[in-house]
C-alpha positions in Angstrom: 0.1 0.2 0.0 2.8 2.5 0.8 4.6 1.7 -2.6 0.9 2.7 -4.3 0.5 5.8 -2.2 4.1 6.7 -3.2 3.3 6.2 -6.9 0.1 8.0 -7.0 2.0 11.0 -5.2 4.8 10.9 -7.9 2.3 10.9 -10.6 0.6 13.9 -9.2 3.9 15.7 -9.0 4.4 14.8 -12.8 0.9 15.9 -13.8 1.4 19.1 -11.9 5.0 19.8 -13.4 3.8 18.9 -17.1 0.6 21.0 -16.4 3.1 24.1 -16.3 4.5 23.6 -19.5 0.8 23.0 -21.1 -0.4 26.5 -19.5 2.5 28.3 -21.1 1.7 27.0 -24.6 -2.0 27.4 -24.4 -1.8 31.1 -23.0 0.1 31.7 -26.2 -1.9 29.3 -28.6 -5.3 30.9 -27.2 -4.1 34.6 -27.4 -7.0 35.2 -29.8 -9.7 33.9 -27.7 -11.6 36.0 -25.0 -14.7 36.2 -22.9 -14.0 32.6 -21.1 -13.7 31.1 -24.4 -10.0 30.1 -23.9 -10.6 28.7 -20.5 -13.6 26.5 -21.9 -11.6 25.3 -24.7 -8.0 25.0 -25.1 -7.3 25.3 -21.3 -10.0 22.9 -20.7 -9.2 20.1 -23.2 -5.7 20.2 -22.4 -5.8 20.5 -18.5 -8.6 17.4 -18.9 -6.0 15.0 -20.6 -5.3 13.4 -17.6 -8.8 12.3 -17.2 -9.0 11.2 -20.8 -5.9 9.2 -20.5 -6.9 7.4 -17.0 -10.1 6.6 -18.3 -8.9 5.1 -21.4 -5.9 3.3 -19.9 -8.0 1.9 -17.0 -10.7 0.7 -19.6 -8.4 -0.8 -21.7 -6.2 -2.1 -19.0 -9.0 -3.7 -16.8 -10.9 -4.8 -19.7 -14.2 -5.4 -17.9 -16.9 -3.6 -16.1 -14.4 -2.7 -13.3 -12.7 -0.9 -16.1 -15.8 1.1 -17.2 -16.8 2.2 -13.7 -13.0 3.3 -13.0 -13.4 5.7 -15.8 -16.9 6.8 -14.7 -15.6 7.3 -11.3 -12.4 9.3 -12.6 -14.4 11.4 -14.8 -17.4 12.2 -12.6 -15.4 12.6 -9.5 -13.2 15.2 -11.3 -16.1 16.9 -12.5 -17.4 17.2 -8.8 -13.7 18.2 -7.6 -13.5 20.8 -10.4 -17.1 22.1 -9.7 -16.5 22.6 -5.9 -12.8 22.7 -5.0 -11.4 24.7 -8.0 -13.9 27.7 -7.7 -13.5 27.6 -3.9 -9.6 27.6 -4.2 -9.9 30.6 -6.8 -12.1 32.6 -4.4 -9.9 31.9 -1.3 -6.6 32.6 -3.2 -7.6 35.9 -4.7 -9.3 37.4 -1.7 -6.6 36.0 0.5 -3.8 37.8 -1.6 -6.1 40.9 -1.2 -6.3 41.2 -5.2 -10.1 41.7 -4.7 -12.8 41.5 -2.1 -15.0 39.2 -4.2 -15.2 37.4 -7.5 -17.3 38.8 -10.3 -18.5 36.5 -13.0 -19.8 37.2 -16.3 -23.7 36.0 -16.3 -23.1 35.1 -20.1 -20.2 32.6 -19.1 -22.1 31.1 -16.1 -25.1 30.7 -18.3 -23.4 29.3 -21.3 -21.3 26.8 -19.5 -23.4 25.9 -16.7 -26.4 25.1 -18.6 -24.1 23.2 -21.0 -23.0 21.2 -18.4 -26.3 20.3 -16.9 -27.4 19.6 -20.4 -24.6 16.8 -21.0 -25.2 15.4 -17.6 -28.7 14.8 -18.4 -27.6 12.9 -21.7 -25.1 10.9 -19.6 -27.9 9.8 -17.3 -30.0 9.0 -20.1 -27.4 6.8 -22.1 -26.4 5.2 -18.7 -30.1 4.0 -17.7 -29.5 0.6 -19.1 -27.3 -2.2 -18.4 -25.4 -2.2 -22.0 -23.3 0.2 -23.5 -22.2 0.3 -27.4 -20.2 2.4 -29.5 -23.1 4.6 -30.3 -23.3 5.9 -26.6 -19.8 7.1 -26.8 -20.5 8.7 -30.2 -23.5 10.6 -28.9 -21.4 11.9 -26.0 -18.6 13.0 -28.2 -20.9 14.6 -30.9 -22.5 16.4 -27.7 -19.2 18.0 -27.0 -19.0 19.3 -30.5 -22.6 21.0 -30.0 -20.8 22.7 -27.1 -17.8 23.9 -29.0 -20.0 25.4 -31.5 -22.0 27.2 -28.8 -18.6 28.6 -27.2 -17.2 29.8 -30.4 -20.5 31.4 -31.6 -20.2 33.4 -28.0 -17.4 35.5 -29.3 -18.5 38.7 -31.0 -17.0 40.2 -34.1 -15.6 43.2 -31.8 -14.1 41.0 -29.5 -12.6 38.9 -32.4 -10.9 42.3 -33.8 -9.9 43.5 -30.1 -7.9 40.2 -29.7 -6.4 40.4 -33.2 -4.8 43.7 -32.2 -3.7 42.3 -29.0 -1.9 39.8 -30.9 0.8 42.4 -31.9 1.7 42.6 -28.4 2.6 38.9 -27.9 6.1 38.9 -26.8 8.1 36.5 -29.2 11.5 37.8 -28.0 14.5 35.3 -27.2 14.3 33.7 -24.0 17.8 32.6 -23.2 18.2 30.5 -20.2 21.5 29.8 -17.9 19.9 26.2 -16.9 21.4 23.3 -18.7 18.8 21.6 -21.1 19.3 18.2 -19.4 18.7 19.8 -15.9 15.7 21.3 -17.4 14.1 18.2 -18.7 14.9 16.4 -15.5 13.2 18.8 -13.4 10.5 18.6 -15.9 10.6 22.4 -16.7 9.4 22.1 -20.2 8.9 25.6 -20.7 12.5 26.2 -20.2 13.0 23.1 -22.7 10.6 24.3 -25.4 10.5 28.0 -25.1 14.2 29.1 -24.4 14.7 30.3 -28.0 11.4 32.3 -28.0 7.8 31.7 -28.0 5.9 31.1 -31.2 3.4 28.9 -32.8 5.7 26.0 -33.4 7.7 25.9 -30.1 4.2 26.1 -28.2 2.7 23.1 -30.1 5.8 21.1 -29.3 5.5 22.1 -25.9 1.6 21.3 -25.8 2.0 17.9 -27.3 5.2 16.7 -25.1 3.3 18.0 -22.2 0.3 15.8 -23.1 2.3 12.8 -23.5 4.1 13.3 -20.0 0.7 13.5 -18.6 -0.4 10.4 -20.3 2.8 8.5 -19.0 1.7 9.5 -15.4 -1.6 8.6 -15.9 -0.4 5.0 -16.7 1.2 4.8 -13.2 -1.7 6.2 -11.5 -4.1 3.8 -12.8 -2.2 0.9 -11.7 -1.4 2.3 -8.3 -4.8 3.2 -7.7 -6.0 -0.5 -8.6 -3.3 -1.9 -6.3 -4.2 0.6 -3.7 -8.0 -0.7 -3.8 -7.0 -4.3 -3.6 -5.0 -3.3 -0.4 -7.7 -1.6 1.2 -10.3 -4.3 0.3 -12.6 -1.8 -1.8 -13.5 -1.6 -5.5 -11.3 0.5 -7.7 -14.4 2.5 -8.4 -14.1 4.1 -5.1 -10.2 5.0 -5.4 -11.1 6.5 -8.7 -13.8 8.8 -7.4 -11.6 10.1 -4.4 -7.8 9.8 -5.5 -7.5 9.3 -9.4 -10.0 12.3 -9.9 -8.4 14.6 -7.6 -5.0 13.8 -9.0 -6.2 14.3 -12.6 -7.7 17.8 -11.7 -4.1 19.3 -10.7 -3.7 20.8 -14.0 -7.2 22.5 -13.9 -6.6 23.7 -10.6 -3.2 25.3 -11.3 -4.4 27.0 -14.7 -7.5 28.3 -13.1 -5.8 30.0 -10.1 -3.2 31.4 -12.5 -5.8 32.9 -14.4 -7.6 34.4 -11.4 -4.3 35.8 -10.3 -4.3 37.6 -13.8 -7.8 39.0 -13.0 -9.2 36.6 -15.7 -12.1 35.2 -13.4 -14.2 34.0 -16.3 -11.5 32.2 -17.8 -10.7 30.5 -14.2 -14.3 29.4 -13.8 -15.0 28.7 -17.6 -12.0 26.2 -17.5 -13.5 24.1 -14.4 -16.7 24.1 -15.9 -15.4 23.5 -19.6 -13.2 20.6 -18.3 -16.2 18.8 -16.8 -18.0 19.1 -20.0 -15.0 17.6 -21.9 -14.6 14.9 -19.2 -18.4 13.9 -19.3 -18.3 14.1 -23.1 -15.1 13.1 -24.5 -12.9 11.9 -21.8 -15.7 9.3 -21.3 -17.4 9.0 -24.5 -14.1 8.4 -26.6 -12.7 5.5 -24.5 -16.1 4.1 -24.5 -16.4 4.6 -28.2 -13.1 2.7 -29.0 -13.3 0.1 -26.2 -16.7 -1.0 -27.7 -15.6 -1.0 -31.4 -12.6 -3.2 -30.5 -14.2 -5.5 -28.0 -17.7 -5.2 -28.3 -20.5 -3.9 -25.9 -19.9 -3.5 -22.2 -22.4 -5.2 -19.9 -22.5 -3.8 -16.4 -23.4 -6.1 -13.5 -26.0 -4.9 -10.9 -23.0 -3.4 -8.4 -21.6 -1.3 -11.2 -25.0 -0.3 -12.3 -25.7 0.9 -8.7 -22.4 2.6 -8.2 -23.0 4.5 -11.4 -26.5 5.7 -10.7 -25.4 7.0 -7.3 -22.5 8.8 -8.8 -24.7 10.5 -11.4 -27.2 11.6 -9.3 -24.4 13.1 -6.9 -23.0 15.0 -9.9 -26.1 16.1 -11.0 -27.4 17.5 -8.0 -24.0 19.2 -6.9 -23.6 20.9 -10.3 -27.1 22.4 -10.1 -26.4 23.6 -6.7 -23.0 25.0 -7.9 -24.6 26.4 -10.8 -27.4 28.5 -8.9 -24.7 29.6 -6.4 -22.9 31.1 -9.3 -26.0 32.5 -10.9 -27.8 34.0 -8.0 -24.5 35.7 -6.3 -23.2 38.8 -8.3 -19.8 38.7 -6.3 -18.5 35.2 -4.8 -16.9 35.9 -1.5 -15.1 33.6 1.3 -18.4 32.3 2.6 -19.3 30.9 -0.9 -15.8 29.4 -1.0 -16.1 27.7 2.1 -19.8 26.4 1.3 -18.3 24.9 -2.0 -15.6 23.1 -0.1 -18.2 21.9 2.5 -20.3 20.4 -0.5 -17.1 18.4 -1.7 -16.1 17.2 2.1 -19.9 16.0 2.3 -19.5 14.1 -1.1 -16.2 12.4 -0.1 -18.0 11.3 3.3 -20.5 9.6 1.3 -18.2 7.9 -0.9 -16.3 6.6 2.0 -19.4 5.4 3.6 -20.6 3.6 0.4 -17.0 2.0 0.1 -17.4 0.2 3.6 -21.1 -0.3 3.5 -22.0 2.1 6.5 -25.7 1.8 7.1 -26.1 5.9 7.3 -25.6 6.0 3.4 -28.5 3.8 2.5 -31.4 6.0 2.7 -29.4 8.1 0.3 -28.5 5.5 -2.0 -32.2 4.5 -2.0 -33.1 7.9 -3.1 -30.6 7.9 -5.9 -31.7 4.4 -7.0 -35.5 5.7 -7.2 -34.5 8.6 -9.4 -31.7 7.2 -11.7 -32.4 3.4 -12.0 
């Protein structure tokens, strides 16, 4: 168990370091996007690569319903982490540093991403209502993400596009000499120094982006194996480890990027990244592995236990998403009390998951409620 925990921690550190490089690349490549669009698209997609890799590796490696449950646990658990913890950290961080006395979000961004997230979660609930999953279930989820992207890019006005084209002239593409040895930079996973030391441009940024994603993928492979071994050592299903640990580990890039955006005063991007990542997780990080697995190995038939666990998690995800959406929508300025409230939501969720993992009786009425709604 100790070795598994150390591997999980190591994987988290690698994901964290690689996300620094991704964030630098995305800042440049997304320089023409505005109004929360960069956070909802390029930031969200890139920072959600850990969820995609973890789900794909878990499903292919386990090759059974446990693999699918691990994937659902990772994506849904990460979505709840993103919706609760990331906004809370953003709020508390910027207020704690006295950058502002409250975080104000664009109503347009909250409505666009919040309603889109609730919509794709309802689609997920409908698709997972049976006990068999086919390739077309994954295809529908991926197409849903395509619809979301159309909505996001159409939300950019012509005026905003023109302003961003003007701002592109101010991008610094000058030489960035570094005194640090290239091998040392690579060993420290200082990927920005490795790829951008000769200047920031599109070619170097794309190389940095791709290398960061590959590095995150390798870390996720270690994360999946360690989580499976830890679950065996604790005597619980891998699903519960995925919901708590794998989901938190894969959400490291989302958290880092959102906090940095917030420190730059880009609150819409900070929250749009969290919500956009959730939409990517539900639609693509789950849909693509499901689509590929079903095409290669055939349909997935879930056993009764997996169906029960997935139903409960879907219910928690939907209810907590609605609660968060209303909190954002009904409060013009988010303050410390709102950040603490979001953290308490997440603590209750974790306690419930742990209770279900060890079959505590106090969780039975809640489980029965979700079963009645979603089974």
